[in-house]
C-alpha angles and dihedrals in degrees: 000000000000117000122225113262126214109243091212106047100013094232120147114243120210097206112081092201096049113139097187129033110255090213106048103008095237121143112264090223092056095246093121133032130233117300099198102039107156114247119230112259128222113252095002092190090068092058098048116108093236096048120117133178116255112216119239119252114262117270116262111242113226118246120251094246109040101038097087098055096051096048101036092255095313130106117267117225116195116224120228113256114250119247127232092277093047092249124126121251103072134287128299119252124190117224106224092198092057105032094161097052096241098134099032122030096015095048094047092057096040123099111245116236120222124224093229132037114259138165109307092010107079102124111106119221132174123215108237090211105050099007091235113163115231140168127231137169114279089238090065093067110122092021135096114285130190116227118249089227108089090200095055111129093214103026099169120078139146115264110231122216108237091208093063116088115228115228116217110242113220123193116247092225132031129195120234090249093055091049091049091049091051093050092047091051091051092048093050094047115097115261120252112241124220108251092209090058090050092050092047093053091047091050093051090051092050092048090051092050090048092051090052101040101039096065089050092052096044096044109125110241120237103259097165088115091053093049093056110103115260127198110234118209120245090252093057093048091051091049092051092050092049091049092050091048092050091049092050091048092051092050092049091050091049092050091048091049091050091050092049093047093052113035115217130220093275091059090049090051091053090051092052090045092058089050092049092050091054090050091047090062091064127085106287138175092235114016095174090059090055091051090047090056095048092046091050092053092050089052090051089054091050095246102134094171096058090041091055090050092054095044091049089050086056088064091048094056096042123355092185089071098052089123086077086080092069093075098059091041091052090053088049089051094057093043091052092050091050089051092048094245101141094172094056091045090052091050092051091048091052091051091052094047091052091055095046093049091052125091098248100085108104124222095239141020134094096261091052091052090047091053093048093050092050094049093043090060089051091050091053090049089053091051096255097122096152091054090051091052092049091050092054093047088067089058100046117113135189102276093196087076108082096221092050091049091050092048094051097042094046094045091050094048094044090051093049092045090052091053091050093049091047087064094042093253133133112252122227121271109288097226089053089074088077085075090065108100090195106026097185093050091049092049092058091047091051091052091051089050092051089054092050095242095146100165093047090046092052091051092048094048092050089055092067119123096247143004092267090056091049092052093046091052095046092049089052090051090050090051091050091049091051091050090052092047091244099111095127093053092047093049092052093048098042101040091096092050090052093051091049093064109115097217109073095209093053090047089056089049093056093044090053091049092051093046091049092049091051094043088239106161093181091054091051090049089054089056090050089054092051090051092050089055092057114095118252114270119243116231113244110228129201109281120233128249092260090061097039094057091057118096095237112134113218116244124234111279110258091192095066096078090052089050090054091046092052092048091050090049090052088051089052089054090051092050090050091053097253102119094151090065094047096073098071092044090051089051089057088055090054091050092053090049091051088056093052098069141353120270112298096222093057092049092048089054091050094050093048092048089053088054101039106024105030095147094053092047090049090054091052091050090050091053094044096052095028093233124147101171109109095210093052091044090053090051091049091049091052089052091048094051093048093046093045093051091047092051091043091053090052093047094048093050090043090055091046090051089051092053092046092051090051090047090053090055092046091049091054094053101276099115093122092051092050094049092047089050092053092047092051096053120052093187093054092045093051090049093050095045096056095106145345094291086090087071088080089074088054092050093048092049094049092048089053095049094047118189093357091060116137114196092194089067089068097049093128092059097040122103109203119233096251092050092047090055092053096047120093126226114267107274096227144012137088102249100014098082093049094045087050090057090053091049093051096046099034096043093058091046095054094042091061117108117259095257093050101043091100088071090054090088088073091063091064093055105038106037102063144005095208127095095022095171096047091047087058088051090053090049087056089052092048092049093052091047095049097043091049090054129073121292094030094190092072089074092049091052090051093055089060089061094061115107096198108086094200090055091049091053091052093046092050091056092053093044092051093048093048093049090051091050088054092048093243098124093124092052089051094050092049090050093049092051090066098046134082104235125159119253096249092049090051089052090052091049093048090045092058091045092049092048089060093046091049091053089050090051093049094048129230119336119265116247118210 
């Protein structure tokens, strides 16, 4: 088919319907001429691609002779001949061999490409003619570039920027033939398949194959022939036996090699024992104590022969202290009973009885009390309850004397704490022991509870002198059962003993303690119901002078047992994870306490006025009773002083009991409940904040929280150091003055910053001379707290600051045991190697450490 032809330029046009020529713009019907006809240029040779300028011939220098005549005596300068365009520089000549200017003008302006990349030429280009790779500057992109191949036929090309996206140029018009060609090409091209369809088909095929092949592979083979009994020959049986024996021998050898390569705790205890024996041969303050410790460790390891050697050596060094041997034998007795070894337990009991019946047991001393408490528990376990009671009678002291009370309370707590630590358990809060009306009786009950002897414990608790003593002992047994994780068993065994208590309030107290130990929410709810049925207590206000001058002794407060029952019920709610319900119950406890005695602050003011302003107080009494007779006034004043001191003693002890009950709750994880209770009641808060005794709540809360303890949280129950120094000891009371000493010394110790707590030991020695035994108990609490925290060595450094050698020995035992429980025995031994510690103190430290390692070697304690 013939294409239309432009009448003006003669070009063929593809579009049959074209109106104008796409090349020259002329009308296709000849009605209009070309619109873009190129105009002739001047000097066309200069604009041709192959044109180059021909240099002018050099100027002819004039001769020396003829130059002057031609120029009239001047020099003649020849002008350059004008080019075609009339511009200087020579005329333009077209190279016929390179008419397009590829080799001449184009190549001269193009940037040459190098064969290898070099500095400044790192942009890669490819010659479209010969496909030679070259490298040019990045600035040459988009410009003419000369190929790096010298033999390239068309060496000059435009370097394209790879970052630029090329847009596909489509023609504005297509001929029918071109459209047909495109459609034919598309029709002949292979169709694109959907990949999802391909994957789906493949998946169906694989599933089908799996469904067919998997049953074949998992088909259980027919082993009926194998299961039929076969008679092995004697040779095969012998070979099997030899192979099994060889395998067992190899396994035993491998296990023995592993044990020898990595020494266990028992080996470590033996190493420390050898070191302790060497130290025990030196000059010591108490050689029998060192031999008692080494003998006890050998018994713990099960080496009776070495234990006998050490305990016999105790007699050699000091026969008067042979009663020391009761303590290791009593521990052996309880271990043998737990292991079911009745013969060994009987042997240990006989050894202890022989020592007690001898004449070496002194009448006083902490070790003697410790021995009596240990053997009394054994007597109760053997069914000899009356003998145990008689033994403790010989150790009872008059508890109205402050020093005797401190001695009995501290001895009882230290004995109980040692039994707790012996089993790897945390002992109760030390200050809480002031709530024990008969400390020695409670100590025996707690030991029986730790051993899981519920029936014997119930019998012993019921043998107390009064209902308060029974409840104190049963609560201690419940605490021990909770620590051993046997609260449910204890609650089932002791429920009858709790119900048998004659005082209803104390019975509720014990029931709440047992339910809390067992985690029995229903049992705690039953106690809450019993409390709600009790009438509201009436607050006891300060009596007037007319009443105070009468000789009417105040009766024992009947509201105090209900206050203790309510506090124990609130603790049961805390232990059963119902802290929101504990607040109202704790408020009932505060109401009962307010009904037990008048406000403490008012009674303190009365007592101090009677001491400092007797004349003024006498005048007020005279006006109140309208009495002018001096003799009668003196008698009334004596009545007032006696009555005021009696009421003040009751109020001070009532307040101390309140603080100790709140400390018990804080120690068992109820710090938030206690603080919320104090914030909600201004009267209770003012009563608690009277003096530094409130610091005991701070100490109990920090002990409970451990390393995460924050003293600032207990700001409302914290007496600052300067204020504690200015405050005087409570003027009356049995336990109030001693609890105040613990609050003053312990509060400052626990308020110290973490890096200065090691110096807190000095507060227990220098601030007071009262309550010596209970200050030692608080040092034990502080040592455990510091060594359990990070860094543990701060507590060890603080022990070195103590001046009392007996206190240091006790603290070293607790520090060693705590480090062993944390698995830091190597850190402790490295620290000791660089310190100057006396031989006996090193023995105490290694004894505590070895106790922990021995427990680790024996495994967890057995609960019954």
